C-alpha positions as CSV (number, residue, x, y, z in Angstrom):
1,M,13.7,15.4,-2.0
2,A,10.3,13.8,-2.6
3,Y,11.1,11.4,-0.5
4,V,12.7,13.4,2.5
5,G,9.3,15.3,2.0
6,T,7.4,11.7,2.4
7,L,9.4,11.5,5.4
8,I,7.9,14.6,7.0
9,A,4.5,14.3,6.2
10,Y,4.2,10.7,7.8
11,S,6.4,11.6,10.7
12,I,3.5,14.4,11.6
13,V,1.2,11.6,11.0
14,L,2.5,9.2,13.2
15,L,3.7,11.8,15.9
16,N,0.3,13.1,16.2
17,S,-1.2,9.6,16.9
18,Y,1.0,8.0,19.3
19,Q,2.8,11.0,20.8
20,P,5.6,9.1,22.0
21,F,7.7,11.9,23.9
22,S,4.1,12.9,25.8
23,N,2.6,9.6,26.0
24,K,4.2,6.4,27.7
25,Q,2.2,3.6,26.5
26,P,3.5,0.8,24.4
27,Y,2.2,1.8,20.6
28,F,5.2,0.2,18.9
29,K,3.2,-3.3,18.0
30,Q,0.0,-1.0,16.8
31,M,2.6,0.8,15.1
32,L,3.5,-2.1,12.5
33,L,0.4,-2.6,12.0
34,D,-0.7,1.0,11.2
35,E,-0.4,1.7,7.5
36,N,0.7,5.1,7.7
37,F,4.0,3.5,9.6
38,Q,3.9,1.1,7.1
39,Y,4.3,3.3,4.1
40,Y,6.6,5.2,6.3
41,I,9.1,2.1,6.7
42,I,8.9,2.2,2.9
43,A,9.7,5.9,2.1
44,L,12.4,5.7,4.6
45,Y,14.3,2.6,3.0
46,F,13.4,4.1,-1.0
47,T,15.3,7.7,0.7
48,F,18.2,5.6,1.8
49,A,18.8,3.7,-1.1
50,K,21.2,3.8,-3.4
51,R,19.0,2.8,-6.4
52,R,16.3,4.5,-6.4
53,I,12.8,4.2,-9.0
54,A,10.3,7.0,-10.1
55,V,7.5,4.8,-10.3
56,S,7.8,4.0,-6.8
57,L,6.2,7.5,-5.5
58,L,3.5,7.7,-7.7
59,P,1.2,6.0,-4.9
60,F,2.5,9.1,-2.5
61,F,1.8,11.2,-4.8
62,I,-1.9,10.2,-5.0
63,Y,-2.4,10.3,-1.7
64,A,-0.8,13.1,-0.8
65,L,-3.1,14.1,-3.6
66,F,-6.4,13.8,-2.0
67,H,-5.2,14.9,1.6
68,V,-4.4,18.1,0.2
69,L,-8.0,18.9,-1.6
70,E,-9.5,17.1,2.1
71,Y,-7.3,19.9,4.0
72,T,-8.1,22.6,1.3
73,H,-11.9,22.1,1.8
74,S,-12.2,21.4,5.8
75,N,-9.2,24.0,7.1
76,I,-7.7,26.2,4.3
77,I,-11.2,27.3,2.5
78,P,-13.0,28.1,6.3
79,H,-10.8,30.0,7.3
80,F,-11.3,32.6,4.4
81,A,-15.0,32.1,4.1
82,S,-17.2,31.1,6.8
83,H,-19.8,30.4,4.7
84,R,-20.1,27.0,2.4
85,T,-18.4,28.3,-0.8
86,T,-18.7,27.0,-4.5
87,L,-14.9,25.8,-4.3
88,Q,-15.8,23.5,-1.5
89,V,-18.8,21.7,-3.3
90,K,-16.3,21.1,-6.1
91,I,-13.1,19.6,-4.6
92,K,-15.8,17.5,-2.3
93,R,-17.5,16.2,-5.4
94,L,-13.9,15.7,-7.3
95,V,-12.7,13.5,-4.0
96,D,-16.1,11.8,-4.1
97,M,-16.1,10.8,-7.6
98,H,-12.3,10.3,-7.8
99,Y,-11.1,8.5,-4.8
100,D,-12.1,4.7,-4.3
101,T,-10.7,4.7,-7.8
102,S,-7.5,6.5,-6.9
103,I,-7.0,4.1,-4.3
104,K,-8.0,0.7,-6.6
105,L,-5.5,2.0,-9.1
106,V,-2.8,2.5,-6.1
107,S,-2.8,-0.9,-5.2
108,K,-2.1,-1.7,-9.2
109,I,0.8,0.5,-9.3
110,E,2.2,-1.3,-5.8
111,I,2.1,-4.8,-7.0
112,Y,1.7,-4.0,-11.4
113,G,4.4,-1.1,-11.3
114,V,6.9,-0.9,-8.4
115,M,7.3,-4.6,-7.9
116,T,7.5,-5.2,-11.7
117,R,10.0,-3.0,-12.0
118,L,11.9,-4.2,-9.2
119,I,11.9,-7.8,-10.5
120,F,13.4,-6.8,-14.0
121,G,15.5,-4.0,-12.7
122,F,16.9,-7.0,-10.7
123,F,18.1,-9.0,-14.0
124,M,19.4,-5.8,-15.3
125,F,21.6,-4.7,-12.6
126,K,19.5,-1.7,-12.0
127,S,17.8,-2.7,-8.7
128,T,18.9,-5.1,-5.7
129,L,17.7,-8.2,-4.4
130,L,17.0,-6.2,-0.9
131,S,14.4,-3.9,-2.2
132,I,12.4,-6.9,-3.7
133,L,12.5,-8.8,-0.4
134,V,11.8,-5.4,1.5
135,Y,9.0,-4.5,-1.1
136,G,7.3,-8.3,-0.4
137,Q,7.4,-7.5,2.9
138,F,5.4,-4.6,2.2
139,L,3.0,-6.1,0.0
140,R,2.6,-8.3,2.1
141,M,1.1,-6.4,4.5
142,R,-0.4,-4.6,2.3
143,Y,-2.7,-8.2,1.1
144,Y,-3.5,-8.6,4.7
145,M,-4.5,-4.8,5.4
146,S,-6.3,-3.7,2.1
147,E,-8.6,-5.5,0.3
148,N,-8.1,-3.6,-2.7
149,S,-4.1,-5.0,-2.5
150,R,-6.0,-8.2,-1.5
151,E,-8.7,-8.3,-4.9
152,C,-5.5,-7.6,-7.2
153,F,-3.6,-10.9,-5.6
154,N,-6.5,-12.6,-6.1
155,T,-7.1,-11.4,-9.9
156,I,-3.2,-12.4,-10.6
157,G,-3.7,-15.8,-8.6
158,R,-6.7,-16.7,-11.1
159,K,-5.0,-15.9,-14.1
160,V,-1.8,-17.9,-13.3
161,D,-4.5,-20.3,-12.0
162,D,-5.3,-20.2,-15.7
163,V,-2.1,-20.9,-17.0
164,F,-0.7,-23.7,-14.3
165,A,-3.7,-25.1,-13.1
166,P,-6.7,-24.4,-15.2
167,T,-10.4,-26.1,-14.5
168,T,-10.8,-27.2,-17.6
169,G,-8.1,-30.1,-17.9
170,Q,-6.7,-28.5,-21.1
171,A,-3.1,-27.6,-18.9
172,K,-0.3,-25.4,-20.6
173,V,2.0,-26.7,-18.7
174,P,3.5,-30.4,-18.0
175,S,1.2,-32.2,-15.6
176,A,4.6,-32.7,-13.2
177,V,4.6,-28.6,-12.8
178,S,1.0,-28.3,-12.1
179,E,0.4,-30.6,-9.4
180,M,4.1,-28.9,-8.0
181,Y,2.4,-25.6,-8.6
182,I,-1.0,-26.8,-6.7
183,K,1.0,-27.9,-3.8
184,V,2.8,-24.1,-3.7
185,R,-0.8,-23.0,-3.7
186,N,-2.2,-24.1,-1.4
187,I,0.3,-24.0,1.3
188,V,0.7,-20.3,0.6
189,T,-3.0,-20.0,0.3
190,K,-3.1,-21.7,3.5
191,Q,-0.9,-19.5,5.4
192,A,-2.9,-15.9,4.4
193,T,-6.2,-17.3,5.7
194,K,-4.1,-18.2,8.8
195,K,-3.1,-14.8,8.7
196,K,-6.2,-13.4,8.2
197,Q,-7.9,-15.1,11.0
198,Q,-5.2,-13.8,13.7
199,P,-7.3,-10.4,15.3
200,A,-5.5,-7.3,14.9
201,P,-4.9,-5.1,18.1
202,M,-7.0,-2.0,17.9
203,A,-5.4,1.2,16.8
204,P,-5.3,4.1,18.8
205,T,-8.5,6.0,18.7
206,T,-6.7,9.3,17.5
207,N,-5.1,7.9,14.6
208,K,-5.1,9.8,11.6
209,S,-4.3,8.7,8.2
210,L,-2.9,10.1,5.2
211,K,-5.0,8.1,3.3
């Protein structure tokens, strides 16, 4: 039911942004690069997946919490009070204080929480290889589009480098393994650099994000 509610929420945002039934412009490629559409797809997958995991709902919960606070501040309270209220001031202060920290937390939950749970679950027969591939593609897009996700991945990369390719020369693994790791890392880094250098299409000016 939580995922059904998530799908409804993102459907409303996407419909308002692209208006597919009244606007015949080809927005499909732009939608593929829209963060809301990417979260919609991952929510759609988990909605119909045979094995669901509760931790995958945490990022949606955090985004929804700030969305509700913002909507309350901008729409609900002004409907009942024409002047700026104390509650509005408190809500704005709360959002300003915790938004950046919470968004960084979302990136960590998506990588350390959800993906780790899927990988361990695969070996315990509690998740499928398809779920790992689907969520891996989702995280790949997050890496290209989210600075927080990119920072989180880079932190992981530095920790792995310390084990497999330490700069001090004090390798903790055999040299052959380190050399293979460096080759694979360079290939992945090269591909990521090419992808980031490609210009992304401009999003519609009416695009509204749940985040």
